[in-house]
N, C-alpha and C positions, 0 to 999 in steps of 0.2 A: 446661578441660572439652572432651572430644571428643564426636563425634556419638553414639557408643554410649552414653555417660553420659546424654545428653539423652533418648534413648528409655527408658533405665532409670529415669530420674527420673519420666517419664510413667507408667511401670508402678507405681512406688512410690506415686504420688499415687492411682492407681486402686485399689490394694490398701488403702491407708489409708482411702479414702472408703467402700469396701464392707466393710471388715474381713474380707475373704475373698479368697483366691487364686483360687478358682474363679469367683467373681462378676467379679473383675477380668479374668480370662481371657475371660469371655463378653463383657464390654464391649469389650475390645480385639481380639476375634476372633482370639485366639491360644491355643495349648494351655496348660493349667495348668502343665505342666512348663517351658514357656518363661517364664512369669511367675516361677516359683521360681528359675530359672536367672538371670534378669535381676536379681532382688533380691539373690541370693547374690553375683553378680559385682560389683554396686554396693557392697555392704558390704565385700567383700574389697578393692576398689580404694581405698575411703576408709579402711579400717581401723576402721570403727565399725559396731556393730549398730544397724540402723534400725528393725527390727520385732521385737516380742516375739511368739513363736509358741508356742501350745499346741495340743493335739489338737482343741480346741474353738473357739479364737479367735485372732485376729491383731490386734495393736494397735501403734501406733508407740511406740518407746522415747522417752525424753526427748530424745535427740539427733535421733531421727526427727521428733519434733514440731517442734523448732526449725528443722530443715531444711525441713519442709513449710510452716511459717509464712512463711519467706522465699521459698519457691519458688512458693507459690500465686498471688501477683499476676502473676508472669511467665507461668505456665501459663494463667491466665485471659486474659492479653493474647494469647497464642498462639491460644487458642480463639476469641477475638473476631476475630483476623486471618483465621483459616481460615473462619469463618462469613461474613465479608465477601467473601472470594474466591468462596465458593459462591453468595452472594446476587447477586454481580455477574456470575456466569457467563453469564447470559442477558441482561444489560443492556449495550447499547452504550455504552462509556465508555473513557476513557484516550486516549493519544496514538496517532494514525494517520498514518503516513508514506507518501506517494504520490509517485512520480517520473513526470513526464509532459513531453512536448514543450510548448513555450510555446503553440503554437497550440491544443493540446488543452486546456490550462488556460484559455486565453482563451475559446475557442468552445464547448467541450463542458462545461466545469465552471463557468466564471466566474459566469454569471448564476444558477446554481442553488446555489452554495455557501451563500449566506445561508439559503435554505430548508432545506438539509440540516442546517446547524449549529443552526438554530432548532428543528428536529425532534429533534435529538440534542444537547442542550446539554452533556452530560457528555463529549463527544468533543472533543479538541484535534486539529485537522487541520493537517498540514504538507504542502505541495506544493512539491517541488523541480523546477525546470524544467531539463531536460537533453535535447537532441535525440538523442544517441547511446544505444545500448542499454545498460541498466544491469543488472548482476547484483543483483537485489533482495535475495537472501539474504546475499550478501557485504557489501553496502552498508547493510544494516539497514533496508530498506524493507518495508512490508507488501504493497505491490502496485505495479505500474507500468502505464503506458498507452503502447502502441506499435503500429505496424502489424504485421499478421500475419507478414509475411516476416522480421521481426526477432526473432520469439519462438523460444525454445528448445523442443524437442519435449516436454520434461517439464513444461512450464508449462500450467496451466489457463487458458483464455482465455474472456472474456465480452465480447460485443459491446457497446460503449458509444456507438456512432455509427451513423447510417444510412450508406448508401453515399455516397462522395464523388466529386466530379468536379473535375478540374483546370481552372483558368481562366487563359487567357493574355489579358491585358488591358492597355490603355494609355489615357491620358486623351484627351479630344477634341482638346486642344491638341497632343498628340504626333502624332495622325493628320492634323493640318493640314499637317505637314511630311514625313510618311512614309506610303507606301501600305500598306494592310492586307495582311498575309500570307495566302495561301490554302493554303499547303503548309508543313510544318515546315522544308523546305529554304530557304524564303524568309527565314528568321530570320537568315541570314548577313548580310543587308542591314539588320538592325535593331539598335538599341541595347537590349540585354536586361539586366535587373537580375539579377545572378548571386547565388548563395547558397553560402556556405562553411559546411560542417558543423564541429562541434567537433573532429572527428578530422583536420581540415585539408583534406579533399577538397572540391572544388567540384562541386556537383550538375549533372549533365547532364540536360537536359529530356527527359522521356519522353513518347512519343506512340503511339497505336494506332488503326488504322482497318481494318476488314474483315479482322481477323486479322493484319495487318501491323504490326510494331512498329518504331519509329524512336527512336534516342537521339541527341540533338543537343547537341554541346558549344558552347553559345551564347557570344557575346562582347558586351561592353558596358563602359561607363565606371564602373559601380558594383558593388561586391561587399558583401553584407550577411550578417549571421549569424542573422537572425531575420526572419520574414515581416511583422511589423508595420512595420518600416522599409521593406521592399520595397513594401508597400501605399502608405505615405505618399509614397515616392519616385515611384511610378507616378502617383499623384494629382497630383503636382507636375510631371509631364511628363518625368521623367528617362528613361523608357524603358518597355519591356514587362515586366510582372511575371508570374511563375508562381506562382499562389496556389490555395488551396482554395475551392470555390464558397461554402461556408458563411461564409468569412471576408469575402467581397466582395459578398454578396447585396444589401445596401443600396446600395452604390456603383453596382452595375450597374443596379438598379431606378431610381435617381435620375439615371442618365445621367452620373455623374461618371467612370465608366470604361466603355470599350467592349470587348466580348469578341470575340476572333478565334480561328480554328482550332478552333471548338467541335466540329466533326465528327471531329477527331483526339483528342478528350478524352473517352472513354467512362467511365461510372461504374465504380468498383471499391470493394472493401470498406474501410470506415473503420477507425479504430483499435479495438484491443481492450484491455481491462483484463486483466492477467495476474498470477497469483500461484502459489506453489509447490504448495499442497496444500489439499484440503477438510477434511482430518482436524483436528479440534479447532480449527476456524476461530474467530478472535476475533469476538465479536459486533459490534465496531465495524467490522471489515472486511466482515462479512456485510451490515450496514446500508448501507455505502458502495456495495457491489456492487448490492444490490437497488434503491437509489435512483437510481444513474446508468446502469444497464444499459438497453439499448434496450427500451422498453416499461415501464420502471420508474417 
């Protein structure tokens, strides 16, 4: 059976139900001539007359009745499936795939995921941690979370974080043996915990003060691939870490880490959630955006 025959069978069922070509055409929102053509084409392809026609009535032949009896359960199932799609059109449900850097998953999403899933129990949320930029269309994600400078121009972006500030910090034990730096250039004399991205590059620390920008290629005995290990290493006295303020707020408040070079670390926009189009947005994605956006 080809796709054309499937539509022709639907026309046959409508004609048989109404016993009228014109009434079937009205139900299907097509011309009566299109109904007649569909039935004639189906009968010709099967080599069987399915409808007995007179000037006053239309009724299935014996072959037509047998076909419709077998066909009706399948058509009913198709109808139910279509109704379910329509019913679910405005209901957040189904699988939702999000790509995000690990720190965003931990700090921005982690504590609120339970509330989100309890609010929308029919959503299955998958979060894939990847620091590099992801083509969400090519990779099959519904949306991603990245910093603004990483986003393509054709993406729609929604802010999901307040402004961030970088924190350069070390443990009290570290500063017992090393003087505090007062300028980014002083970092050449410090043990800095370096970060290697998934593309192989090592991040060079960025600073700004009074409109002046500095990029420092720091050195140190430890290279990590994610900031949680950098934080733990800094707490253990391994060196200075370059972290986001929301990641280390508690450690700073409790005195477990000491912040330096604060005047060289101004605030800047936090991550954005990005996706390709607002057109026919899935309810699950709309629910995710509204829940996690700033002010949501």
